[in-house]
All heavy atoms as atom14 arrays in JSON, in Angstrom:
{
  "sequence": "MKRATERPEGFKKPAHWSDDPPPAPEPIDASVEDPKGLSPTRYGDWVKDGIAIDF",
  "atom14_mask": [
    [1, 1, 1, 1, 1, 1, 1, 1, 0, 0, 0, 0, 0, 0],
    [1, 1, 1, 1, 1, 1, 1, 1, 1, 0, 0, 0, 0, 0],
    [1, 1, 1, 1, 1, 1, 1, 1, 1, 1, 1, 0, 0, 0],
    [1, 1, 1, 1, 1, 0, 0, 0, 0, 0, 0, 0, 0, 0],
    [1, 1, 1, 1, 1, 1, 1, 0, 0, 0, 0, 0, 0, 0],
    [1, 1, 1, 1, 1, 1, 1, 1, 1, 0, 0, 0, 0, 0],
    [1, 1, 1, 1, 1, 1, 1, 1, 1, 1, 1, 0, 0, 0],
    [1, 1, 1, 1, 1, 1, 1, 0, 0, 0, 0, 0, 0, 0],
    [1, 1, 1, 1, 1, 1, 1, 1, 1, 0, 0, 0, 0, 0],
    [1, 1, 1, 1, 0, 0, 0, 0, 0, 0, 0, 0, 0, 0],
    [1, 1, 1, 1, 1, 1, 1, 1, 1, 1, 1, 0, 0, 0],
    [1, 1, 1, 1, 1, 1, 1, 1, 1, 0, 0, 0, 0, 0],
    [1, 1, 1, 1, 1, 1, 1, 1, 1, 0, 0, 0, 0, 0],
    [1, 1, 1, 1, 1, 1, 1, 0, 0, 0, 0, 0, 0, 0],
    [1, 1, 1, 1, 1, 0, 0, 0, 0, 0, 0, 0, 0, 0],
    [1, 1, 1, 1, 1, 1, 1, 1, 1, 1, 0, 0, 0, 0],
    [1, 1, 1, 1, 1, 1, 1, 1, 1, 1, 1, 1, 1, 1],
    [1, 1, 1, 1, 1, 1, 0, 0, 0, 0, 0, 0, 0, 0],
    [1, 1, 1, 1, 1, 1, 1, 1, 0, 0, 0, 0, 0, 0],
    [1, 1, 1, 1, 1, 1, 1, 1, 0, 0, 0, 0, 0, 0],
    [1, 1, 1, 1, 1, 1, 1, 0, 0, 0, 0, 0, 0, 0],
    [1, 1, 1, 1, 1, 1, 1, 0, 0, 0, 0, 0, 0, 0],
    [1, 1, 1, 1, 1, 1, 1, 0, 0, 0, 0, 0, 0, 0],
    [1, 1, 1, 1, 1, 0, 0, 0, 0, 0, 0, 0, 0, 0],
    [1, 1, 1, 1, 1, 1, 1, 0, 0, 0, 0, 0, 0, 0],
    [1, 1, 1, 1, 1, 1, 1, 1, 1, 0, 0, 0, 0, 0],
    [1, 1, 1, 1, 1, 1, 1, 0, 0, 0, 0, 0, 0, 0],
    [1, 1, 1, 1, 1, 1, 1, 1, 0, 0, 0, 0, 0, 0],
    [1, 1, 1, 1, 1, 1, 1, 1, 0, 0, 0, 0, 0, 0],
    [1, 1, 1, 1, 1, 0, 0, 0, 0, 0, 0, 0, 0, 0],
    [1, 1, 1, 1, 1, 1, 0, 0, 0, 0, 0, 0, 0, 0],
    [1, 1, 1, 1, 1, 1, 1, 0, 0, 0, 0, 0, 0, 0],
    [1, 1, 1, 1, 1, 1, 1, 1, 1, 0, 0, 0, 0, 0],
    [1, 1, 1, 1, 1, 1, 1, 1, 0, 0, 0, 0, 0, 0],
    [1, 1, 1, 1, 1, 1, 1, 0, 0, 0, 0, 0, 0, 0],
    [1, 1, 1, 1, 1, 1, 1, 1, 1, 0, 0, 0, 0, 0],
    [1, 1, 1, 1, 0, 0, 0, 0, 0, 0, 0, 0, 0, 0],
    [1, 1, 1, 1, 1, 1, 1, 1, 0, 0, 0, 0, 0, 0],
    [1, 1, 1, 1, 1, 1, 0, 0, 0, 0, 0, 0, 0, 0],
    [1, 1, 1, 1, 1, 1, 1, 0, 0, 0, 0, 0, 0, 0],
    [1, 1, 1, 1, 1, 1, 1, 0, 0, 0, 0, 0, 0, 0],
    [1, 1, 1, 1, 1, 1, 1, 1, 1, 1, 1, 0, 0, 0],
    [1, 1, 1, 1, 1, 1, 1, 1, 1, 1, 1, 1, 0, 0],
    [1, 1, 1, 1, 0, 0, 0, 0, 0, 0, 0, 0, 0, 0],
    [1, 1, 1, 1, 1, 1, 1, 1, 0, 0, 0, 0, 0, 0],
    [1, 1, 1, 1, 1, 1, 1, 1, 1, 1, 1, 1, 1, 1],
    [1, 1, 1, 1, 1, 1, 1, 0, 0, 0, 0, 0, 0, 0],
    [1, 1, 1, 1, 1, 1, 1, 1, 1, 0, 0, 0, 0, 0],
    [1, 1, 1, 1, 1, 1, 1, 1, 0, 0, 0, 0, 0, 0],
    [1, 1, 1, 1, 0, 0, 0, 0, 0, 0, 0, 0, 0, 0],
    [1, 1, 1, 1, 1, 1, 1, 1, 0, 0, 0, 0, 0, 0],
    [1, 1, 1, 1, 1, 0, 0, 0, 0, 0, 0, 0, 0, 0],
    [1, 1, 1, 1, 1, 1, 1, 1, 0, 0, 0, 0, 0, 0],
    [1, 1, 1, 1, 1, 1, 1, 1, 0, 0, 0, 0, 0, 0],
    [1, 1, 1, 1, 1, 1, 1, 1, 1, 1, 1, 0, 0, 0]
  ],
  "atom14_positions": [
    [[0.81, -30.3, 11.39], [1.49, -30.08, 10.14], [2.45, -29.02, 10.3], [2.16, -27.92, 10.79], [0.47, -29.82, 9.0], [1.08, -29.53, 7.72], [-0.07, -29.07, 6.48], [-0.8, -30.64, 6.12], [0.0, 0.0, 0.0], [0.0, 0.0, 0.0], [0.0, 0.0, 0.0], [0.0, 0.0, 0.0], [0.0, 0.0, 0.0], [0.0, 0.0, 0.0]],
    [[3.69, -29.21, 9.91], [4.75, -28.23, 10.01], [4.6, -27.25, 8.83], [4.45, -27.64, 7.69], [6.09, -28.89, 9.96], [7.28, -27.99, 10.21], [8.59, -28.71, 10.25], [9.65, -27.77, 10.53], [10.95, -28.41, 10.58], [0.0, 0.0, 0.0], [0.0, 0.0, 0.0], [0.0, 0.0, 0.0], [0.0, 0.0, 0.0], [0.0, 0.0, 0.0]],
    [[4.71, -25.94, 9.19], [4.56, -24.91, 8.14], [5.98, -24.55, 7.61], [6.93, -24.42, 8.4], [3.93, -23.68, 8.77], [3.67, -22.64, 7.77], [2.81, -21.54, 8.36], [2.61, -20.55, 7.28], [2.38, -19.3, 7.46], [2.34, -18.82, 8.74], [2.21, -18.45, 6.52], [0.0, 0.0, 0.0], [0.0, 0.0, 0.0], [0.0, 0.0, 0.0]],
    [[6.02, -24.37, 6.3], [7.28, -23.97, 5.68], [7.65, -22.51, 6.01], [6.8, -21.62, 5.73], [7.21, -24.2, 4.15], [0.0, 0.0, 0.0], [0.0, 0.0, 0.0], [0.0, 0.0, 0.0], [0.0, 0.0, 0.0], [0.0, 0.0, 0.0], [0.0, 0.0, 0.0], [0.0, 0.0, 0.0], [0.0, 0.0, 0.0], [0.0, 0.0, 0.0]],
    [[8.71, -22.26, 6.63], [9.14, -20.87, 6.95], [10.45, -20.5, 6.25], [10.86, -19.36, 6.43], [9.29, -20.76, 8.49], [10.24, -21.72, 8.94], [7.97, -20.98, 9.18], [0.0, 0.0, 0.0], [0.0, 0.0, 0.0], [0.0, 0.0, 0.0], [0.0, 0.0, 0.0], [0.0, 0.0, 0.0], [0.0, 0.0, 0.0], [0.0, 0.0, 0.0]],
    [[11.0, -21.45, 5.49], [12.29, -21.15, 4.82], [12.12, -21.64, 3.41], [11.39, -22.55, 3.05], [13.42, -21.82, 5.53], [13.7, -21.37, 6.89], [14.87, -22.13, 7.59], [15.45, -22.99, 6.91], [15.1, -21.85, 8.74], [0.0, 0.0, 0.0], [0.0, 0.0, 0.0], [0.0, 0.0, 0.0], [0.0, 0.0, 0.0], [0.0, 0.0, 0.0]],
    [[12.89, -21.02, 2.54], [12.88, -21.42, 1.06], [13.63, -22.79, 0.96], [14.54, -23.07, 1.74], [13.67, -20.4, 0.3], [13.08, -19.05, 0.35], [12.14, -18.81, -0.79], [11.67, -17.42, -0.74], [10.42, -17.05, -0.94], [9.55, -17.93, -1.22], [10.1, -15.78, -0.91], [0.0, 0.0, 0.0], [0.0, 0.0, 0.0], [0.0, 0.0, 0.0]],
    [[13.2, -23.53, -0.01], [13.91, -24.85, -0.2], [15.38, -24.61, -0.59], [15.78, -23.63, -1.16], [13.16, -25.45, -1.43], [11.94, -24.65, -1.65], [12.18, -23.4, -0.9], [0.0, 0.0, 0.0], [0.0, 0.0, 0.0], [0.0, 0.0, 0.0], [0.0, 0.0, 0.0], [0.0, 0.0, 0.0], [0.0, 0.0, 0.0], [0.0, 0.0, 0.0]],
    [[16.16, -25.56, -0.33], [17.65, -25.49, -0.65], [17.81, -25.35, -2.15], [17.13, -26.06, -2.97], [18.3, -26.76, -0.14], [19.79, -26.6, 0.03], [20.38, -27.78, 0.68], [19.93, -28.18, 1.78], [21.28, -28.43, 0.07], [0.0, 0.0, 0.0], [0.0, 0.0, 0.0], [0.0, 0.0, 0.0], [0.0, 0.0, 0.0], [0.0, 0.0, 0.0]],
    [[18.64, -24.43, -2.57], [18.92, -24.27, -4.04], [17.94, -23.32, -4.66], [17.98, -23.06, -5.88], [0.0, 0.0, 0.0], [0.0, 0.0, 0.0], [0.0, 0.0, 0.0], [0.0, 0.0, 0.0], [0.0, 0.0, 0.0], [0.0, 0.0, 0.0], [0.0, 0.0, 0.0], [0.0, 0.0, 0.0], [0.0, 0.0, 0.0], [0.0, 0.0, 0.0]],
    [[17.04, -22.68, -3.96], [16.1, -21.71, -4.46], [16.81, -20.41, -4.82], [17.6, -19.9, -4.07], [14.99, -21.38, -3.47], [14.01, -20.34, -3.95], [13.02, -20.7, -4.72], [14.16, -19.08, -3.5], [12.15, -19.71, -5.19], [13.29, -18.11, -3.92], [12.24, -18.37, -4.75], [0.0, 0.0, 0.0], [0.0, 0.0, 0.0], [0.0, 0.0, 0.0]],
    [[16.53, -19.95, -6.03], [17.09, -18.67, -6.46], [15.95, -17.71, -6.72], [14.98, -18.0, -7.45], [17.94, -18.82, -7.71], [19.2, -19.59, -7.42], [20.08, -19.61, -8.68], [21.36, -20.32, -8.4], [22.26, -20.35, -9.55], [0.0, 0.0, 0.0], [0.0, 0.0, 0.0], [0.0, 0.0, 0.0], [0.0, 0.0, 0.0], [0.0, 0.0, 0.0]],
    [[16.01, -16.53, -6.2], [15.02, -15.49, -6.4], [14.97, -15.06, -7.92], [16.07, -14.78, -8.41], [15.33, -14.3, -5.46], [14.29, -13.15, -5.52], [14.45, -12.2, -4.42], [15.67, -11.3, -4.68], [15.76, -10.14, -3.75], [0.0, 0.0, 0.0], [0.0, 0.0, 0.0], [0.0, 0.0, 0.0], [0.0, 0.0, 0.0], [0.0, 0.0, 0.0]],
    [[13.83, -14.92, -8.52], [13.76, -14.46, -9.93], [14.31, -13.0, -10.01], [14.22, -12.31, -9.03], [12.29, -14.54, -10.24], [11.69, -15.53, -9.31], [12.55, -15.43, -8.07], [0.0, 0.0, 0.0], [0.0, 0.0, 0.0], [0.0, 0.0, 0.0], [0.0, 0.0, 0.0], [0.0, 0.0, 0.0], [0.0, 0.0, 0.0], [0.0, 0.0, 0.0]],
    [[14.87, -12.66, -11.09], [15.47, -11.34, -11.31], [14.51, -10.25, -11.14], [14.9, -9.15, -10.71], [16.12, -11.31, -12.7], [0.0, 0.0, 0.0], [0.0, 0.0, 0.0], [0.0, 0.0, 0.0], [0.0, 0.0, 0.0], [0.0, 0.0, 0.0], [0.0, 0.0, 0.0], [0.0, 0.0, 0.0], [0.0, 0.0, 0.0], [0.0, 0.0, 0.0]],
    [[13.22, -10.47, -11.38], [12.26, -9.35, -11.32], [11.72, -9.2, -9.88], [11.02, -8.22, -9.64], [11.02, -9.63, -12.28], [10.21, -10.82, -11.92], [10.57, -12.06, -12.29], [9.07, -10.89, -11.17], [9.62, -12.92, -11.88], [8.72, -12.22, -11.19], [0.0, 0.0, 0.0], [0.0, 0.0, 0.0], [0.0, 0.0, 0.0], [0.0, 0.0, 0.0]],
    [[12.05, -10.06, -8.94], [11.68, -9.83, -7.57], [12.53, -8.74, -6.95], [13.68, -8.59, -7.23], [11.83, -11.2, -6.73], [10.73, -12.15, -7.0], [9.81, -12.14, -7.95], [10.54, -13.25, -6.21], [9.01, -13.24, -7.77], [9.39, -13.94, -6.72], [11.23, -13.87, -5.11], [8.93, -15.15, -6.19], [10.74, -14.98, -4.58], [9.56, -15.68, -5.1]],
    [[11.91, -8.0, -6.05], [12.59, -6.92, -5.39], [12.29, -6.95, -3.87], [11.26, -7.38, -3.48], [12.16, -5.59, -5.99], [12.61, -4.51, -5.28], [0.0, 0.0, 0.0], [0.0, 0.0, 0.0], [0.0, 0.0, 0.0], [0.0, 0.0, 0.0], [0.0, 0.0, 0.0], [0.0, 0.0, 0.0], [0.0, 0.0, 0.0], [0.0, 0.0, 0.0]],
    [[13.16, -6.41, -3.11], [12.96, -6.22, -1.67], [12.38, -4.85, -1.4], [12.1, -4.51, -0.17], [14.22, -6.41, -0.91], [14.71, -7.89, -0.98], [13.84, -8.77, -1.07], [15.9, -8.09, -0.92], [0.0, 0.0, 0.0], [0.0, 0.0, 0.0], [0.0, 0.0, 0.0], [0.0, 0.0, 0.0], [0.0, 0.0, 0.0], [0.0, 0.0, 0.0]],
    [[12.14, -4.02, -2.42], [11.6, -2.69, -2.22], [10.14, -2.75, -1.86], [9.44, -3.64, -2.34], [11.74, -1.86, -3.48], [13.2, -1.62, -3.89], [14.06, -1.71, -2.94], [13.45, -1.39, -5.05], [0.0, 0.0, 0.0], [0.0, 0.0, 0.0], [0.0, 0.0, 0.0], [0.0, 0.0, 0.0], [0.0, 0.0, 0.0], [0.0, 0.0, 0.0]],
    [[9.64, -1.86, -1.04], [8.2, -1.81, -0.75], [7.39, -1.44, -2.0], [7.94, -0.79, -2.92], [8.03, -0.83, 0.38], [9.21, 0.07, 0.22], [10.32, -0.79, -0.36], [0.0, 0.0, 0.0], [0.0, 0.0, 0.0], [0.0, 0.0, 0.0], [0.0, 0.0, 0.0], [0.0, 0.0, 0.0], [0.0, 0.0, 0.0], [0.0, 0.0, 0.0]],
    [[6.13, -1.85, -2.02], [5.3, -1.46, -3.17], [5.14, 0.07, -3.26], [5.17, 0.74, -2.2], [3.96, -2.14, -2.96], [3.91, -2.43, -1.5], [5.31, -2.57, -1.03], [0.0, 0.0, 0.0], [0.0, 0.0, 0.0], [0.0, 0.0, 0.0], [0.0, 0.0, 0.0], [0.0, 0.0, 0.0], [0.0, 0.0, 0.0], [0.0, 0.0, 0.0]],
    [[4.93, 0.61, -4.46], [4.8, 2.09, -4.52], [3.44, 2.47, -3.9], [2.51, 1.77, -3.85], [4.74, 2.33, -6.02], [4.4, 1.03, -6.65], [4.89, -0.03, -5.75], [0.0, 0.0, 0.0], [0.0, 0.0, 0.0], [0.0, 0.0, 0.0], [0.0, 0.0, 0.0], [0.0, 0.0, 0.0], [0.0, 0.0, 0.0], [0.0, 0.0, 0.0]],
    [[3.41, 3.74, -3.41], [2.16, 4.27, -2.79], [1.18, 4.5, -3.93], [1.59, 5.0, -5.05], [2.53, 5.57, -2.06], [0.0, 0.0, 0.0], [0.0, 0.0, 0.0], [0.0, 0.0, 0.0], [0.0, 0.0, 0.0], [0.0, 0.0, 0.0], [0.0, 0.0, 0.0], [0.0, 0.0, 0.0], [0.0, 0.0, 0.0], [0.0, 0.0, 0.0]],
    [[-0.1, 4.27, -3.68], [-1.12, 4.53, -4.71], [-1.25, 5.97, -5.01], [-1.03, 6.82, -4.13], [-2.39, 3.95, -4.13], [-2.11, 3.91, -2.64], [-0.66, 3.75, -2.46], [0.0, 0.0, 0.0], [0.0, 0.0, 0.0], [0.0, 0.0, 0.0], [0.0, 0.0, 0.0], [0.0, 0.0, 0.0], [0.0, 0.0, 0.0], [0.0, 0.0, 0.0]],
    [[-1.55, 6.3, -6.19], [-1.75, 7.71, -6.62], [-3.08, 8.22, -5.98], [-4.06, 7.4, -5.94], [-1.8, 7.86, -8.14], [-0.48, 7.54, -8.76], [-0.45, 7.72, -10.25], [-1.46, 8.31, -10.76], [0.41, 7.18, -10.9], [0.0, 0.0, 0.0], [0.0, 0.0, 0.0], [0.0, 0.0, 0.0], [0.0, 0.0, 0.0], [0.0, 0.0, 0.0]],
    [[-3.17, 9.45, -5.59], [-4.4, 10.0, -5.02], [-5.53, 9.98, -6.13], [-5.22, 10.17, -7.33], [-4.13, 11.36, -4.59], [-2.8, 11.71, -5.24], [-2.12, 10.43, -5.6], [0.0, 0.0, 0.0], [0.0, 0.0, 0.0], [0.0, 0.0, 0.0], [0.0, 0.0, 0.0], [0.0, 0.0, 0.0], [0.0, 0.0, 0.0], [0.0, 0.0, 0.0]],
    [[-6.77, 9.77, -5.69], [-7.9, 9.72, -6.62], [-8.46, 11.11, -6.79], [-8.64, 11.83, -5.8], [-8.99, 8.8, -6.05], [-8.45, 7.35, -5.99], [-10.26, 8.86, -6.91], [-9.4, 6.4, -5.27], [0.0, 0.0, 0.0], [0.0, 0.0, 0.0], [0.0, 0.0, 0.0], [0.0, 0.0, 0.0], [0.0, 0.0, 0.0], [0.0, 0.0, 0.0]],
    [[-8.69, 11.48, -8.02], [-9.23, 12.78, -8.32], [-10.73, 12.69, -8.34], [-11.34, 12.12, -9.19], [-8.72, 13.3, -9.7], [-9.24, 14.64, -10.02], [-9.79, 15.33, -9.11], [-8.92, 15.16, -11.18], [0.0, 0.0, 0.0], [0.0, 0.0, 0.0], [0.0, 0.0, 0.0], [0.0, 0.0, 0.0], [0.0, 0.0, 0.0], [0.0, 0.0, 0.0]],
    [[-11.4, 13.2, -7.24], [-12.84, 13.06, -7.07], [-13.61, 13.9, -8.07], [-14.81, 13.66, -8.24], [-13.21, 13.41, -5.64], [0.0, 0.0, 0.0], [0.0, 0.0, 0.0], [0.0, 0.0, 0.0], [0.0, 0.0, 0.0], [0.0, 0.0, 0.0], [0.0, 0.0, 0.0], [0.0, 0.0, 0.0], [0.0, 0.0, 0.0], [0.0, 0.0, 0.0]],
    [[-12.94, 14.86, -8.69], [-13.67, 15.67, -9.66], [-13.97, 14.97, -10.99], [-14.83, 15.32, -11.82], [-12.95, 16.94, -9.94], [-11.7, 16.7, -10.59], [0.0, 0.0, 0.0], [0.0, 0.0, 0.0], [0.0, 0.0, 0.0], [0.0, 0.0, 0.0], [0.0, 0.0, 0.0], [0.0, 0.0, 0.0], [0.0, 0.0, 0.0], [0.0, 0.0, 0.0]],
    [[-13.23, 13.88, -11.29], [-13.41, 13.13, -12.49], [-14.4, 11.98, -12.22], [-14.25, 11.19, -11.3], [-12.02, 12.52, -12.98], [-12.26, 11.69, -14.24], [-11.06, 13.61, -13.2], [0.0, 0.0, 0.0], [0.0, 0.0, 0.0], [0.0, 0.0, 0.0], [0.0, 0.0, 0.0], [0.0, 0.0, 0.0], [0.0, 0.0, 0.0], [0.0, 0.0, 0.0]],
    [[-15.47, 11.86, -13.04], [-16.43, 10.82, -12.82], [-16.02, 9.55, -13.5], [-15.33, 9.55, -14.53], [-17.76, 11.29, -13.41], [-18.41, 12.42, -12.56], [-19.86, 12.64, -12.98], [-20.45, 11.74, -13.39], [-20.35, 13.77, -12.75], [0.0, 0.0, 0.0], [0.0, 0.0, 0.0], [0.0, 0.0, 0.0], [0.0, 0.0, 0.0], [0.0, 0.0, 0.0]],
    [[-16.48, 8.45, -12.97], [-16.2, 7.15, -13.53], [-16.91, 7.03, -14.9], [-18.11, 7.17, -15.0], [-16.68, 6.02, -12.56], [-16.33, 4.64, -12.97], [-15.65, 4.52, -13.99], [-16.73, 3.7, -12.26], [0.0, 0.0, 0.0], [0.0, 0.0, 0.0], [0.0, 0.0, 0.0], [0.0, 0.0, 0.0], [0.0, 0.0, 0.0], [0.0, 0.0, 0.0]],
    [[-16.18, 6.7, -15.98], [-16.77, 6.69, -17.27], [-17.83, 5.54, -17.42], [-18.68, 5.59, -18.22], [-15.63, 6.51, -18.25], [-14.52, 5.95, -17.42], [-14.78, 6.45, -15.96], [0.0, 0.0, 0.0], [0.0, 0.0, 0.0], [0.0, 0.0, 0.0], [0.0, 0.0, 0.0], [0.0, 0.0, 0.0], [0.0, 0.0, 0.0], [0.0, 0.0, 0.0]],
    [[-17.67, 4.48, -16.63], [-18.64, 3.42, -16.67], [-19.77, 3.43, -15.69], [-20.47, 2.53, -15.45], [-17.85, 2.06, -16.45], [-16.84, 1.76, -17.56], [-16.19, 0.46, -17.35], [-15.21, 0.18, -18.49], [-14.57, -1.15, -18.28], [0.0, 0.0, 0.0], [0.0, 0.0, 0.0], [0.0, 0.0, 0.0], [0.0, 0.0, 0.0], [0.0, 0.0, 0.0]],
    [[-19.86, 4.55, -14.98], [-20.92, 4.73, -13.97], [-20.47, 4.6, -12.6], [-19.3, 4.88, -12.21], [0.0, 0.0, 0.0], [0.0, 0.0, 0.0], [0.0, 0.0, 0.0], [0.0, 0.0, 0.0], [0.0, 0.0, 0.0], [0.0, 0.0, 0.0], [0.0, 0.0, 0.0], [0.0, 0.0, 0.0], [0.0, 0.0, 0.0], [0.0, 0.0, 0.0]],
    [[-21.33, 4.14, -11.67], [-21.04, 4.0, -10.23], [-19.97, 2.92, -10.03], [-19.98, 1.87, -10.67], [-22.29, 3.68, -9.46], [-23.4, 4.71, -9.64], [-24.68, 4.19, -8.86], [-23.03, 6.05, -9.04], [0.0, 0.0, 0.0], [0.0, 0.0, 0.0], [0.0, 0.0, 0.0], [0.0, 0.0, 0.0], [0.0, 0.0, 0.0], [0.0, 0.0, 0.0]],
    [[-19.08, 3.21, -9.05], [-18.04, 2.24, -8.77], [-18.6, 1.05, -8.01], [-19.18, 1.16, -7.01], [-16.96, 2.93, -7.85], [-16.08, 2.03, -7.37], [0.0, 0.0, 0.0], [0.0, 0.0, 0.0], [0.0, 0.0, 0.0], [0.0, 0.0, 0.0], [0.0, 0.0, 0.0], [0.0, 0.0, 0.0], [0.0, 0.0, 0.0], [0.0, 0.0, 0.0]],
    [[-18.39, -0.18, -8.57], [-18.89, -1.38, -7.87], [-18.21, -1.64, -6.57], [-18.87, -2.23, -5.74], [-18.56, -2.48, -8.9], [-17.48, -1.97, -9.75], [-17.64, -0.5, -9.78], [0.0, 0.0, 0.0], [0.0, 0.0, 0.0], [0.0, 0.0, 0.0], [0.0, 0.0, 0.0], [0.0, 0.0, 0.0], [0.0, 0.0, 0.0], [0.0, 0.0, 0.0]],
    [[-17.04, -1.18, -6.37], [-16.36, -1.41, -5.08], [-16.95, -0.53, -4.03], [-16.88, -0.85, -2.82], [-14.84, -1.11, -5.19], [-14.61, 0.22, -5.69], [-14.19, -2.09, -6.06], [0.0, 0.0, 0.0], [0.0, 0.0, 0.0], [0.0, 0.0, 0.0], [0.0, 0.0, 0.0], [0.0, 0.0, 0.0], [0.0, 0.0, 0.0], [0.0, 0.0, 0.0]],
    [[-17.65, 0.59, -4.45], [-18.24, 1.44, -3.48], [-19.68, 1.04, -3.18], [-20.16, 1.08, -2.09], [-18.19, 2.88, -3.93], [-18.9, 3.84, -3.01], [-18.67, 5.29, -3.43], [-19.35, 6.15, -2.51], [-19.56, 7.45, -2.71], [-19.06, 7.98, -3.79], [-20.2, 8.21, -1.85], [0.0, 0.0, 0.0], [0.0, 0.0, 0.0], [0.0, 0.0, 0.0]],
    [[-20.4, 0.59, -4.21], [-21.86, 0.34, -4.14], [-22.15, -1.18, -4.01], [-23.27, -1.57, -3.76], [-22.62, 0.96, -5.22], [-22.53, 2.45, -5.14], [-21.64, 3.18, -5.95], [-23.35, 3.15, -4.3], [-21.54, 4.54, -5.86], [-23.27, 4.56, -4.19], [-22.33, 5.26, -4.95], [-22.24, 6.61, -4.87], [0.0, 0.0, 0.0], [0.0, 0.0, 0.0]],
    [[-21.15, -2.01, -4.25], [-21.34, -3.45, -3.99], [-21.95, -4.29, -5.12], [-22.18, -5.45, -4.98], [0.0, 0.0, 0.0], [0.0, 0.0, 0.0], [0.0, 0.0, 0.0], [0.0, 0.0, 0.0], [0.0, 0.0, 0.0], [0.0, 0.0, 0.0], [0.0, 0.0, 0.0], [0.0, 0.0, 0.0], [0.0, 0.0, 0.0], [0.0, 0.0, 0.0]],
    [[-22.35, -3.7, -6.2], [-22.97, -4.37, -7.32], [-22.11, -4.2, -8.57], [-21.66, -3.1, -8.88], [-24.34, -3.87, -7.61], [-25.33, -4.28, -6.54], [-25.16, -5.32, -5.93], [-26.28, -3.52, -6.32], [0.0, 0.0, 0.0], [0.0, 0.0, 0.0], [0.0, 0.0, 0.0], [0.0, 0.0, 0.0], [0.0, 0.0, 0.0], [0.0, 0.0, 0.0]],
    [[-21.89, -5.26, -9.27], [-21.18, -5.19, -10.63], [-22.25, -5.33, -11.66], [-23.17, -6.12, -11.53], [-20.2, -6.35, -10.67], [-19.16, -6.29, -9.65], [-19.19, -6.7, -8.35], [-17.87, -5.76, -9.85], [-18.03, -6.44, -7.75], [-17.12, -5.88, -8.61], [-17.12, -5.2, -10.93], [-15.87, -5.44, -8.4], [-15.88, -4.79, -10.7], [-15.24, -4.88, -9.5]],
    [[-22.13, -4.6, -12.69], [-23.08, -4.63, -13.79], [-22.35, -5.2, -15.01], [-21.35, -4.7, -15.46], [-23.62, -3.21, -14.1], [-24.58, -3.28, -15.27], [-24.33, -2.62, -12.86], [0.0, 0.0, 0.0], [0.0, 0.0, 0.0], [0.0, 0.0, 0.0], [0.0, 0.0, 0.0], [0.0, 0.0, 0.0], [0.0, 0.0, 0.0], [0.0, 0.0, 0.0]],
    [[-22.95, -6.28, -15.56], [-22.41, -6.85, -16.79], [-23.63, -7.11, -17.76], [-24.58, -7.77, -17.42], [-21.74, -8.14, -16.5], [-21.16, -8.81, -17.71], [-20.34, -10.01, -17.35], [-19.96, -10.66, -18.69], [-18.79, -11.33, -18.7], [0.0, 0.0, 0.0], [0.0, 0.0, 0.0], [0.0, 0.0, 0.0], [0.0, 0.0, 0.0], [0.0, 0.0, 0.0]],
    [[-23.52, -6.52, -18.89], [-24.56, -6.65, -19.92], [-25.9, -6.23, -19.4], [-26.94, -6.84, -19.69], [-24.63, -8.07, -20.45], [-23.33, -8.4, -21.15], [-22.69, -7.56, -21.73], [-22.91, -9.67, -21.07], [0.0, 0.0, 0.0], [0.0, 0.0, 0.0], [0.0, 0.0, 0.0], [0.0, 0.0, 0.0], [0.0, 0.0, 0.0], [0.0, 0.0, 0.0]],
    [[-25.96, -5.25, -18.56], [-27.2, -4.71, -18.02], [-27.78, -5.45, -16.81], [-28.87, -5.13, -16.35], [0.0, 0.0, 0.0], [0.0, 0.0, 0.0], [0.0, 0.0, 0.0], [0.0, 0.0, 0.0], [0.0, 0.0, 0.0], [0.0, 0.0, 0.0], [0.0, 0.0, 0.0], [0.0, 0.0, 0.0], [0.0, 0.0, 0.0], [0.0, 0.0, 0.0]],
    [[-27.04, -6.5, -16.32], [-27.54, -7.27, -15.19], [-26.63, -7.0, -14.04], [-25.39, -7.03, -14.11], [-27.48, -8.73, -15.53], [-28.41, -9.03, -16.75], [-27.87, -9.63, -14.34], [-28.28, -10.47, -17.26], [0.0, 0.0, 0.0], [0.0, 0.0, 0.0], [0.0, 0.0, 0.0], [0.0, 0.0, 0.0], [0.0, 0.0, 0.0], [0.0, 0.0, 0.0]],
    [[-27.21, -6.64, -12.87], [-26.44, -6.41, -11.66], [-26.13, -7.71, -11.01], [-26.98, -8.62, -10.82], [-27.26, -5.53, -10.71], [0.0, 0.0, 0.0], [0.0, 0.0, 0.0], [0.0, 0.0, 0.0], [0.0, 0.0, 0.0], [0.0, 0.0, 0.0], [0.0, 0.0, 0.0], [0.0, 0.0, 0.0], [0.0, 0.0, 0.0], [0.0, 0.0, 0.0]],
    [[-24.79, -7.91, -10.74], [-24.27, -9.1, -10.09], [-23.75, -8.7, -8.74], [-22.93, -7.92, -8.59], [-23.19, -9.71, -10.95], [-23.74, -9.98, -12.32], [-22.69, -11.01, -10.31], [-22.59, -10.29, -13.29], [0.0, 0.0, 0.0], [0.0, 0.0, 0.0], [0.0, 0.0, 0.0], [0.0, 0.0, 0.0], [0.0, 0.0, 0.0], [0.0, 0.0, 0.0]],
    [[-24.34, -9.38, -7.73], [-23.79, -9.07, -6.35], [-23.1, -10.32, -5.85], [-23.69, -11.45, -5.81], [-25.03, -8.74, -5.43], [-24.59, -8.32, -4.07], [-23.38, -8.05, -3.87], [-25.46, -8.12, -3.19], [0.0, 0.0, 0.0], [0.0, 0.0, 0.0], [0.0, 0.0, 0.0], [0.0, 0.0, 0.0], [0.0, 0.0, 0.0], [0.0, 0.0, 0.0]],
    [[-21.92, -10.14, -5.4], [-21.13, -11.34, -4.9], [-21.53, -11.46, -3.46], [-21.02, -11.88, -2.6], [-19.59, -11.09, -5.09], [-19.28, -11.03, -6.56], [-19.07, -9.82, -7.21], [-19.22, -12.14, -7.29], [-18.76, -9.72, -8.47], [-18.86, -12.13, -8.63], [-18.64, -10.89, -9.25], [0.0, 0.0, 0.0], [0.0, 0.0, 0.0], [0.0, 0.0, 0.0]]
  ]
}
């Protein structure tokens, strides 16, 4: 199967698209605690309505 590597003929880039790189993320302030508790991205469990959900 041939992979598309070029835009179709007549394609116009939307006005909101940019060639600029994404902005750098802001540094995290470790002194501020998470208002919802432990971070699920750090501990691997999401809590919804008191039930831990592990993907």
